Each structure stands twice: as C-alpha cells, then as structure tokens.
BAVEXKOL-177689 format. One record per residue (C-alpha): residue number from 1; y, z, x. Coordinates in steps of 0.1 Angstrom, whole numbers. Layout:
% BAVEXKOL-177689
i; py; pz; px
NUM; Y; Z; X;
...
% end
This chain:
% BAVEXKOL-177689
i; py; pz; px
1; -109; -128; -34;
2; -145; -125; -31;
3; -148; -93; -51;
4; -133; -105; -81;
5; -145; -128; -108;
6; -114; -152; -108;
7; -107; -153; -70;
8; -74; -134; -76;
9; -66; -98; -65;
10; -71; -71; -90;
11; -57; -42; -72;
12; -31; -32; -45;
13; -37; -8; -16;
14; -9; 12; -1;
15; -14; 20; 36;
16; 5; 39; 63;
17; -4; 32; 101;
18; 0; 69; 113;
19; 22; 58; 141;
20; 52; 77; 142;
21; 68; 61; 172;
22; 69; 24; 162;
23; 92; 2; 142;
24; 84; -23; 115;
25; 85; -52; 140;
26; 63; -32; 164;
27; 38; -28; 138;
28; 38; -64; 127;
29; 36; -75; 164;
30; 7; -51; 168;
31; -11; -66; 138;
32; -4; -101; 149;
33; -21; -93; 182;
34; -50; -75; 167;
35; -56; -95; 135;
36; -93; -96; 140;
37; -95; -58; 138;
38; -73; -53; 106;
39; -48; -73; 88;
40; -26; -64; 58;
41; -3; -89; 37;
42; 31; -71; 42;
43; 51; -43; 59;
44; 76; -19; 42;
45; 101; 3; 57;
46; 134; 18; 43;
47; 153; -15; 50;
48; 127; -42; 47;
49; 99; -57; 28;
50; 82; -83; 52;
51; 52; -103; 40;
52; 35; -119; 68;
53; 4; -133; 50;
54; -1; -153; 19;
55; -15; -129; -7;
56; -36; -156; -23;
57; -59; -149; 7;
58; -78; -117; 13;
59; -67; -92; 39;
60; -90; -67; 58;
61; -72; -34; 60;
62; -95; -11; 36;
63; -131; -23; 43;
64; -153; -40; 16;
65; -154; -40; -13;
66; -117; -32; -14;
67; -108; -61; 9;
68; -122; -86; -14;
69; -102; -72; -42;
70; -67; -61; -29;
71; -34; -72; -18;
72; -26; -47; 10;
73; 6; -35; 26;
74; 16; -8; 53;
75; 44; 17; 49;
76; 58; 22; 84;
77; 69; 56; 92;
78; 105; 66; 88;
79; 124; 97; 100;
80; 150; 107; 75;
81; 151; 115; 38;
82; 174; 86; 29;
83; 151; 61; 45;
84; 120; 78; 32;
85; 133; 74; -4;
86; 143; 39; 2;
87; 110; 31; 17;
88; 93; 44; -16;
89; 114; 25; -37;
90; 108; -7; -15;
91; 71; -1; -17;
92; 70; 4; -54;
93; 91; -28; -59;
94; 68; -48; -38;
95; 37; -32; -57;
96; 52; -42; -90;
97; 62; -76; -78;
98; 26; -82; -68;
99; 12; -69; -98;
100; 36; -90; -120;
101; 25; -122; -100;
102; -10; -117; -106;
103; -9; -103; -140;
104; -19; -67; -135;
105; -5; -37; -152;
106; -1; -7; -131;
107; -29; 19; -135;
108; -40; 45; -111;
109; -74; 42; -92;
110; -103; 57; -109;
111; -137; 71; -96;
112; -155; 44; -116;
113; -138; 17; -93;
114; -113; 7; -121;
115; -74; 7; -117;
116; -49; -15; -100;
117; -29; 9; -78;
118; -49; 24; -50;
119; -40; 42; -16;
120; -64; 38; 13;
121; -75; 74; 6;
122; -86; 64; -30;
123; -105; 34; -14;
124; -123; 60; 8;
125; -130; 84; -21;
126; -140; 59; -48;
127; -153; 26; -30;
128; -163; 37; 3;
129; -166; 16; 35;
130; -138; 37; 52;
131; -128; 72; 57;
132; -90; 70; 58;
133; -67; 92; 38;
134; -35; 74; 42;
135; -8; 76; 29;
136; -13; 112; 14;
137; -3; 131; 47;
138; 26; 109; 55;
139; 38; 114; 18;
140; 33; 151; 18;
141; 51; 157; 52;
142; 81; 136; 45;
143; 86; 149; 8;
144; 82; 185; 21;
145; 103; 182; 51;
146; 132; 161; 35;
147; 131; 174; -1;
148; 111; 206; -3;
149; 86; 190; -26;
150; 53; 168; -26;
151; 47; 132; -34;
152; 16; 119; -47;
153; -1; 86; -59;
154; 9; 97; -95;
155; 45; 99; -84;
156; 42; 66; -69;
157; 26; 51; -100;
158; 55; 63; -120;
159; 79; 45; -97;
160; 59; 14; -97;
161; 56; 15; -135;
162; 94; 17; -136;
163; 98; -14; -116;
164; 71; -31; -136;
165; 87; -25; -168;
166; 118; -44; -154;
167; 98; -76; -144;
% end
C-alpha cells in the first residue's frame, strides 16, 4: 500500500457497480476481463462474500490516493428487501473482518482524509481523483423502496461497529 507509512491498508472503500442487470458472478467475470481498468478485492451480495484478490495488495477501484490506502469491495445490486438486508449485513461483516485483520477501528471518513470507513462518494468528496457517488443512490433507492426509509454511511458504520465489537 503505497499511500500508507507501513505498507498496510488503513481504510475500506464500499462500492456499488450501478449495474442492475448483473449477478455477482457476472460482475466478477467482467472485472477479471477488465482488470486493467478497475479492480477491487471482493464482491458482496445477499448470499455471498467472494474475495477475488489478496487484500495485502492494492486494488484500483477508487483512484489515487484512495487506491494506495484501501481494501475495496463491490456490493452487487439485489432486488428485494430480504436480499438487500442480507447484503448490507454481509458487507458490514466483511468490512469488520478486514478492519480486524489490519488493526483498524471503525470510524467514518472525514474531510481531512482520516477515517477507516469510506464510500466511493466519500473518496470523491474528500480525497478526489474520482467523481463517483456510490453506493449512496443504491442504498437510498433500496431502503426507500423496500422499507420506506433511508440508509446512509452512518447507518452502515453502526452495523460495521456492531460486527467489529464481536471480533
């Protein structure tokens, strides 16, 4: 990790590929065939957490400087409330697991570049190099459509913290 002083990641970035017509395996195969364009460590949906790359090595899914600091994963779009809730749980578990593995305590991204939990949108806002806003729209749409509410990085942070406390 070229962006950290110790060669280890110091943040996790949550992505969403904005492809409502693909499965987790389709997204994995797409990435394998286009790894020179973008590459993340893992994919999550309501039934799976599939790590495709060693998290001891950088991924390139959020632009630099985030790429030099972050373990990164994609949440693949799901289409019902049960799967959405399971996906969020799987994503939070994976995030907590990675944070535990690398000795990170969960903390939300901050404008000064600190924090261990980042969305791709946070990277765009606070670090630059990208203009993506995921997973905000995906989370909002699914939370609104399936549960009549909203879901934010603050909500995700709470879930990650819950899992982190169990590790």
